[in-house]
C-alpha positions as CSV (number, residue, x, y, z in Angstrom):
1,M,200.8,75.5,87.0
2,T,197.3,77.0,87.9
3,A,194.2,74.9,87.9
4,K,193.0,77.1,85.1
5,A,195.8,76.2,83.0
6,T,195.4,72.5,83.4
7,Q,191.8,72.5,82.2
8,P,190.9,72.1,78.5
9,D,189.8,75.1,76.5
10,A,186.1,75.8,77.2
11,V,183.7,75.4,74.3
12,P,181.9,78.6,73.5
13,W,178.2,78.5,74.3
14,R,177.3,79.9,70.9
15,L,178.8,76.8,69.3
16,Q,177.2,74.4,72.0
17,I,173.8,76.0,71.3
18,A,174.1,75.5,67.6
19,V,175.1,71.8,67.9
20,Y,172.5,71.0,70.5
21,G,169.9,72.9,68.4
22,I,170.8,70.8,65.3
23,G,170.3,67.7,67.3
24,L,167.0,68.8,68.7
25,F,165.4,70.1,65.4
26,S,166.6,67.2,63.3
27,T,165.7,64.4,65.6
28,S,162.4,65.7,66.4
29,M,161.6,66.3,62.8
30,F,161.6,62.4,62.4
31,Y,159.0,62.1,65.3
32,M,156.8,64.9,63.9
33,A,156.8,63.3,60.5
34,S,155.8,60.0,62.1
35,V,152.6,61.7,63.1
36,V,151.8,63.7,60.0
37,V,153.0,61.4,57.1
38,P,151.0,58.4,58.1
39,L,147.9,60.5,58.4
40,W,148.6,62.0,54.9
41,V,149.3,58.5,53.4
42,A,146.1,57.2,54.8
43,S,144.1,59.9,53.2
44,I,145.4,59.1,49.7
45,E,146.1,55.3,49.7
46,T,144.3,52.4,51.1
47,S,146.6,49.5,50.5
48,P,148.3,48.5,53.7
49,F,151.3,47.2,51.8
50,L,151.9,50.4,50.0
51,V,151.4,52.4,53.1
52,G,154.0,50.2,54.9
53,V,156.4,50.8,51.9
54,V,156.0,54.6,52.0
55,L,156.4,54.8,55.8
56,S,159.5,52.6,55.8
57,A,161.1,54.6,52.9
58,R,162.3,57.3,55.3
59,H,165.1,54.9,56.4
60,F,166.2,53.9,52.9
61,L,168.6,56.6,51.9
62,P,170.1,57.0,55.3
63,L,170.9,53.2,55.2
64,F,173.1,53.7,52.1
65,L,174.3,57.4,52.5
66,S,175.1,57.8,56.2
67,I,178.8,56.9,55.5
68,H,178.8,59.4,52.6
69,G,177.3,62.1,54.7
70,G,179.9,61.5,57.5
71,A,182.7,61.5,54.8
72,L,181.3,64.8,53.5
73,M,181.6,66.3,57.0
74,D,185.2,65.1,57.3
75,R,186.0,66.5,53.8
76,L,183.9,69.7,53.5
77,G,183.2,70.6,57.0
78,G,180.0,70.1,59.0
79,R,178.7,73.7,58.5
80,R,178.3,73.4,54.7
81,V,176.7,70.0,55.0
82,M,174.3,71.1,57.8
83,I,173.1,74.2,55.9
84,F,172.5,72.2,52.7
85,F,170.4,69.5,54.3
86,A,168.7,72.1,56.5
87,I,167.4,73.8,53.2
88,V,166.3,70.4,51.9
89,G,164.4,69.8,55.2
90,I,162.6,73.1,54.8
91,V,161.6,72.8,51.2
92,V,160.6,69.0,51.0
93,P,157.6,69.2,53.5
94,L,156.1,72.0,51.4
95,L,156.0,69.6,48.4
96,F,153.7,67.0,50.1
97,P,150.4,69.0,49.8
98,V,151.0,70.0,46.2
99,M,152.0,66.4,45.1
100,P,149.3,64.2,46.5
101,W,150.3,61.0,44.8
102,I,151.6,57.9,46.4
103,W,154.8,57.7,44.3
104,A,155.6,61.3,45.1
105,V,155.1,60.7,48.9
106,L,157.5,57.8,48.4
107,V,160.3,59.8,47.0
108,L,159.7,62.9,49.3
109,Q,159.9,60.5,52.3
110,M,163.3,59.1,51.2
111,I,164.7,62.7,50.8
112,A,163.2,64.0,54.0
113,G,164.6,61.0,55.9
114,L,168.0,61.7,54.5
115,A,167.8,65.3,55.6
116,D,166.9,64.8,59.3
117,S,169.3,61.8,59.4
118,M,172.2,64.1,58.3
119,G,171.2,66.6,61.0
120,W,171.7,64.0,63.8
121,L,174.8,62.7,62.1
122,G,176.2,66.1,61.9
123,A,175.4,66.9,65.6
124,Q,177.3,63.9,66.6
125,T,180.3,64.7,64.2
126,L,180.5,68.3,65.5
127,I,180.7,67.1,69.1
128,G,183.8,65.3,68.0
129,Q,185.3,68.0,65.9
130,H,184.9,70.8,68.4
131,M,184.2,69.3,71.8
132,R,186.7,66.4,71.9
133,G,183.9,63.9,72.0
134,S,183.5,64.6,75.7
135,T,180.5,62.9,77.5
136,V,179.8,66.3,79.1
137,Y,178.7,67.6,75.8
138,T,177.2,64.4,74.3
139,G,175.1,64.1,77.5
140,R,173.9,67.7,77.0
141,L,173.1,66.9,73.3
142,S,171.1,63.8,74.3
143,F,169.2,65.8,77.1
144,T,168.3,68.6,74.8
145,C,167.0,66.3,72.1
146,R,164.4,64.7,74.5
147,F,162.6,68.1,74.8
148,G,161.9,68.1,71.1
149,H,160.6,64.5,71.3
150,L,158.3,65.5,74.0
151,I,156.9,68.7,72.6
152,A,157.0,68.6,68.8
153,P,154.8,65.5,68.0
154,P,151.8,66.6,70.0
155,A,152.1,70.1,68.7
156,I,152.2,69.0,65.1
157,G,149.3,66.7,65.7
158,W,147.3,69.7,67.1
159,V,148.1,71.7,64.1
160,W,146.8,68.9,61.9
161,D,143.5,68.7,63.9
162,V,142.9,72.4,64.1
163,F,144.2,73.6,60.7
164,G,144.5,70.6,58.4
165,P,147.2,68.8,56.6
166,T,148.6,71.7,54.5
167,W,149.3,73.8,57.6
168,A,150.8,70.7,59.3
169,F,153.3,70.3,56.5
170,V,154.0,74.1,56.7
171,G,154.6,73.5,60.4
172,L,157.3,70.9,59.5
173,S,158.9,73.4,57.1
174,V,158.9,76.1,59.8
175,W,160.5,73.7,62.5
176,G,163.1,72.9,59.9
177,L,164.2,76.6,60.0
178,G,165.6,75.9,63.4
179,T,168.1,73.5,62.0
180,L,169.1,76.1,59.4
181,V,169.5,78.9,61.9
182,C,171.7,76.6,64.1
183,G,173.7,75.6,61.1
184,L,174.4,79.3,60.2
185,M,175.6,79.7,63.8
186,L,178.5,77.2,63.3
187,P,182.0,78.6,62.6
188,D,183.2,78.5,59.0
189,N,186.2,76.1,59.8
190,T,184.0,73.3,60.9
191,G,186.1,70.5,59.5
192,N,189.3,69.3,61.0
193,A,191.5,68.1,58.0
194,A,191.4,68.1,54.4
195,D,190.7,64.8,52.7
196,E,193.8,63.5,51.1
197,N,191.9,62.7,47.8
198,S,190.3,66.1,47.5
199,S,191.8,69.4,46.5
200,R,189.2,71.0,48.8
201,S,189.9,71.5,52.6
202,P,187.1,72.4,55.0
203,T,188.4,76.0,55.0
204,N,188.5,76.4,51.2
205,N,185.3,78.2,50.0
206,S,185.1,76.6,46.6
207,V,183.5,73.2,46.3
208,R,183.3,71.3,43.0
209,F,180.4,68.9,42.1
210,R,182.6,65.9,42.3
211,D,183.6,66.7,45.8
212,A,179.9,66.1,46.8
213,L,179.6,62.7,45.1
214,P,179.8,59.3,47.0
215,R,183.3,57.8,46.9
216,F,184.0,54.0,47.2
217,A,187.1,54.9,49.0
218,D,185.0,56.6,51.8
219,Y,183.0,53.5,52.3
220,V,186.1,51.3,52.4
221,A,187.7,53.6,54.9
222,A,184.5,53.5,57.1
223,F,184.2,49.9,57.2
224,R,187.9,49.5,58.0
225,L,187.1,51.2,61.3
226,L,185.4,48.0,62.3
227,G,188.8,46.5,62.3
228,I,189.5,48.7,65.4
229,P,188.4,46.4,68.4
230,A,186.9,49.3,70.4
231,I,184.9,50.6,67.5
232,A,183.7,47.1,66.5
233,L,182.6,46.4,70.1
234,I,180.8,49.7,70.5
235,V,178.9,49.3,67.2
236,M,177.8,45.9,68.0
237,A,176.5,47.0,71.2
238,S,174.7,49.9,69.7
239,M,173.1,47.5,67.2
240,L,171.7,45.5,70.2
241,S,170.4,48.8,71.5
242,H,168.5,49.4,68.4
243,V,167.0,45.9,68.4
244,G,165.2,47.2,71.7
245,S,164.3,50.5,70.0
246,S,162.9,48.9,66.9
247,V,160.7,46.5,69.0
248,Q,159.5,49.4,71.1
249,S,158.4,51.4,68.1
250,T,156.6,48.4,66.4
251,F,155.4,45.3,68.3
252,Y,155.5,46.9,71.7
253,V,152.7,49.3,70.6
254,V,150.9,46.5,68.9
255,Y,151.0,44.3,71.9
256,L,149.9,47.1,74.4
257,E,147.1,48.3,72.1
258,K,145.1,45.2,73.0
259,S,144.8,46.3,76.7
260,Y,145.6,50.0,76.9
261,S,144.3,53.2,75.3
262,A,146.4,55.2,73.0
263,T,146.7,58.0,75.6
264,E,148.0,55.4,78.1
265,I,150.5,54.1,75.6
266,G,151.5,57.8,74.9
267,L,152.2,58.4,78.6
268,L,154.5,55.4,78.6
269,F,156.6,57.0,75.8
270,S,156.5,60.3,77.6
271,A,157.8,58.7,80.8
272,A,160.6,57.1,78.8
273,S,161.6,60.5,77.3
274,V,161.6,62.2,80.6
275,A,163.7,59.3,82.1
276,A,166.1,59.5,79.1
277,A,166.7,63.2,79.6
278,L,167.6,62.6,83.2
279,G,169.7,59.6,82.3
280,A,171.6,61.8,79.8
281,L,172.4,64.3,82.4
282,A,173.8,61.5,84.6
283,A,176.0,60.0,81.9
284,N,179.1,62.0,82.6
285,W,178.9,61.5,86.3
286,T,178.4,57.7,85.8
287,A,181.3,57.6,83.2
288,Q,183.7,58.9,85.9
289,R,182.8,55.9,88.2
290,I,182.0,52.9,86.0
291,K,184.4,51.5,83.2
292,P,183.0,52.6,79.8
293,Y,182.4,49.2,78.2
294,W,180.6,47.8,81.3
295,M,178.5,50.9,81.5
296,I,177.6,50.8,77.8
297,M,176.7,47.1,77.8
298,G,175.0,47.2,81.2
299,T,172.7,50.0,80.4
300,I,171.9,48.8,76.8
301,L,171.0,45.4,78.2
302,S,168.9,46.8,81.0
303,G,167.1,48.9,78.3
304,V,166.4,46.0,76.0
305,L,165.2,43.7,78.8
306,A,162.8,46.4,80.0
307,I,161.1,46.0,76.6
308,A,161.6,42.3,76.2
309,L,159.9,41.6,79.5
310,T,156.8,43.6,78.7
311,P,154.4,40.6,78.8
312,L,155.2,40.1,82.5
313,F,154.1,43.6,83.4
314,G,150.4,43.3,83.7
315,F,149.7,46.7,85.3
316,L,150.1,50.2,83.9
317,S,152.2,51.2,86.9
318,L,154.7,48.3,86.2
319,L,154.8,49.3,82.5
320,M,155.5,52.9,83.5
321,I,158.4,51.8,85.7
322,A,159.8,49.6,82.9
323,A,159.4,52.4,80.4
324,S,161.3,54.7,82.8
325,V,164.1,52.2,83.1
326,R,164.3,51.9,79.4
327,G,164.4,55.6,78.9
328,A,167.0,56.1,81.6
329,A,169.2,53.4,80.3
330,N,169.0,54.7,76.8
331,G,169.7,58.2,78.0
332,M,172.8,57.0,79.8
333,S,174.3,54.8,77.1
334,Q,173.8,57.1,74.1
335,P,176.3,59.8,75.2
336,M,178.8,57.1,76.1
337,V,178.4,55.3,72.8
338,I,178.8,58.6,70.8
339,S,181.8,59.8,72.8
340,S,183.6,56.5,72.7
341,V,183.4,56.1,69.0
342,L,184.5,59.6,68.3
343,K,187.4,59.5,70.5
344,V,188.8,56.3,69.2
345,A,188.2,57.3,65.4
346,G,190.3,60.5,65.8
347,P,189.7,63.9,64.2
348,A,190.0,63.1,60.6
349,M,187.6,60.1,60.7
350,Q,184.9,61.2,63.1
351,G,182.2,61.7,60.3
352,K,182.9,58.3,58.8
353,A,182.9,56.8,62.3
354,A,179.3,58.3,63.0
355,G,178.3,57.2,59.6
356,I,179.3,53.5,59.9
357,R,177.5,53.4,63.3
358,G,174.5,54.9,61.9
359,T,174.5,52.5,58.9
360,M,174.8,49.4,61.2
361,N,172.2,50.8,63.5
362,R,169.8,51.1,60.4
363,V,170.4,47.5,59.6
364,A,169.5,46.4,63.1
365,S,166.4,48.5,63.0
366,I,165.2,47.0,59.8
367,V,166.2,43.3,60.5
368,A,164.9,43.1,64.1
369,P,161.1,43.7,63.5
370,M,161.2,41.3,60.5
371,V,162.8,38.5,62.6
372,M,160.5,39.2,65.5
373,G,157.4,39.2,63.2
374,A,158.5,35.9,61.7
375,M,158.9,34.4,65.2
376,A,155.5,35.7,66.2
377,E,153.9,33.8,63.4
378,F,155.1,30.5,64.9
379,I,155.4,31.0,68.6
380,G,153.1,33.9,69.3
381,M,153.8,37.6,70.1
382,E,154.3,37.2,73.8
383,T,156.9,34.4,73.5
384,S,158.7,36.3,70.8
385,F,159.3,39.1,73.3
386,F,161.1,36.7,75.6
387,V,163.1,35.2,72.8
388,V,164.3,38.5,71.7
389,G,165.5,39.3,75.1
390,A,167.3,36.0,75.4
391,I,169.0,36.4,72.1
392,V,170.2,39.9,73.2
393,T,171.3,38.7,76.6
394,I,173.3,35.9,75.0
395,L,174.9,38.3,72.5
396,M,175.8,40.8,75.1
397,G,177.2,38.1,77.3
398,A,179.5,37.1,74.4
399,L,180.6,40.6,74.0
400,V,181.4,40.8,77.8
401,V,183.5,37.6,77.5
402,H,185.4,39.0,74.4
403,V,186.3,42.2,76.3
404,M,187.6,40.1,79.2
405,R,189.7,38.0,76.9
406,S,191.1,40.8,74.8
407,P,194.2,42.5,76.1
408,E,193.6,45.6,73.9
409,L,190.0,46.0,75.0
410,T,190.8,45.4,78.7
411,A,193.6,48.0,78.5
412,S,191.1,50.6,76.9
413,N,188.3,49.8,79.3
414,R,189.3,52.3,82.0
415,I,187.7,55.2,83.7
416,P,188.9,58.4,82.0
417,R,190.9,61.0,84.0
418,E,189.0,64.1,85.1
419,D,190.6,66.1,82.3
420,E,189.7,63.5,79.8
421,A,186.1,63.4,80.7
422,R,185.4,67.2,80.3
């Protein structure tokens, strides 16, 4: 048998580019909106409470519909779902300038948040459906997305400053065209298997309205995946990672703002993004040398502690190093988390698996800032950083003990063979 025959089929670059592009355009849309929408809301509403409600509304629909979106991709195929939500992502930004009312912004935020969330969910699902959930491809996906995070937010901020809010929202719409183009590049047979409760398979061209409606059975099936020890472990570890992410995007900035300029804080985020891109490229190499669960939990804990120990870093240079550690750890863990969940779930459940992970991550992202804020009221912000770090360390330690005591998890915690890692 030749070496060529023993290697898995190569994934066409056209398909790879389409999937990586969907990930890049959809995830960077969130960061672009994080620049434009707060500025827009501040221009039409002065109540801090309403401003907070509107800005958090972007997470509302993904919290409840991530599982449904994943189920749609399992049932109808990723291409159809990607094209639909890409069109939504193009149209919705154009409605902000023509509907300058706070209630309208609230509704548009929820819809836009669902659209870009489905794009990221779809990119993960497509990696599983077409690329076997390999860390080679999840690493490339994570690496590619970082470029959007670096370039898109400053670019849209420049458009706002130079041309005004209307053209900034037009810029969001134009950026959304990238997701649509990449969606159209996907093959028609994006799905893997027909849903047993639907008469429509992914290769069937006709879709009935009821096929697109949420189903209670899909949610039950998704939550049942948490009964699989490996998926439950990875989802819990992923939630701890999002504790660090939510602290970084909230109280981390508030704390640093007292001593550092916005430009300096921005440089910290840029350093984290560059390090994350490099970490993503190293993920597959590391995965072939370190057992997956130890790698996932070790990098996640390192990333959280890099944020939790912020009050100890009294110089910008130390904060830059910590931000780089945080970024590199996140860049290395993300591909492994995505690949591990997709491989364990199997072809017919990969959309639901990505959906349940996304749902639980949203829960962590919403709860963590609330808990830290409550602690800060009583023990101060500096101490609350340390308490969050201690809690995450204890919980991660409990997961390590659980893996060591579980025969099933111990057996699956192995370095993949070379052909499995590709």
